[in-house]
N, C-alpha and C positions, 0 to 999 in steps of 0.2 A: 537495521542493517543500511550499509550505506546501498544506494543505487546502482553503484557501478565499482567493478571493480580489476583492477590491473591484470591484463591478460595472461603476462606469464608467471609472476607472483602470485595472483591471486588474493592479494593484500588489497580491503575496501578504499575507495579511493573518497579521503574524506571532502566534504563541501559537495560531494555529487546527487545528493537529494537522499532521500531514503526509500527502502522499498521493503516488503515486508511479506513473507509466502505461509498461511495456516493449511494443518496438516489437510484440511478438509478441500484444498484446489485452490481457495481464495486468494489474489493475487493482489496488494494496494502498491500504489509508487505515487512518489511526488519529487518533484525537481529540486524542493525545498527538503530542508533536515530539520526533520519533524522529531526536535529531541524525548519528547514523550513514549514515540516509538522504540527510538533509538536505545532507551534505557531497558526496552524488552528483553528477555533472552529465550533461546530455541525451550518451546515447551511451557512455556509461561501457559496458566490457563488465562482464556479471556472470555469475555462476551460479545461478541461479535454482531452488529445489527445493521442490517440495510436499509435506509435512511432514503434514498433516490432512485428512482430509474430514468433516464431520459428516453423521453417522447419522440414518435417519428421520424425513428433512425431508419438509415439503410435496411433491406433486406438482410440478414447477415451477419451486421453490424452491431456488437452485445456490449461494446463498450460505453462505458461513463457512468455504470453504476458508483455509486457512492454511499459509502459503510464507516457508522462510528463503532471504535472499536476501546474497548475498556479493559485492561492488562488488570485480573484480579491480585496478581501478587503486590504490583506497583501503586494503584490505586489509583491510575492516571489513564487518562481520556483521550482519543486524538479522532480524528474524523480525515479519510482519504479516498480516493476513486480507485477501482480497477484501473486504472488507463491514466498515460501522461496525458492523453487527447481523448475528450468525447465522442460519440458517434459522430460520424459524417466528417470527422475532424481530421488533420494530417496523421 
């Protein structure tokens, strides 16, 4: 799904990037549009793998984990972080 939606119409804002939330609460996001993620549909089965955890983060700042996702329906794989900025960033 697109990263942003119109506040009034709730329609996706094309070109605003990609965001995806899983039923386990993990949320991934990118400023770029990721076609492999955009082709996913709600409730598609996926394999979700944590591939990177940032080091030396300020206490309480848990941003910056990176995940690789394989959509088992489409067989497409993509990699996204859990925040637009890593820990200690903006």
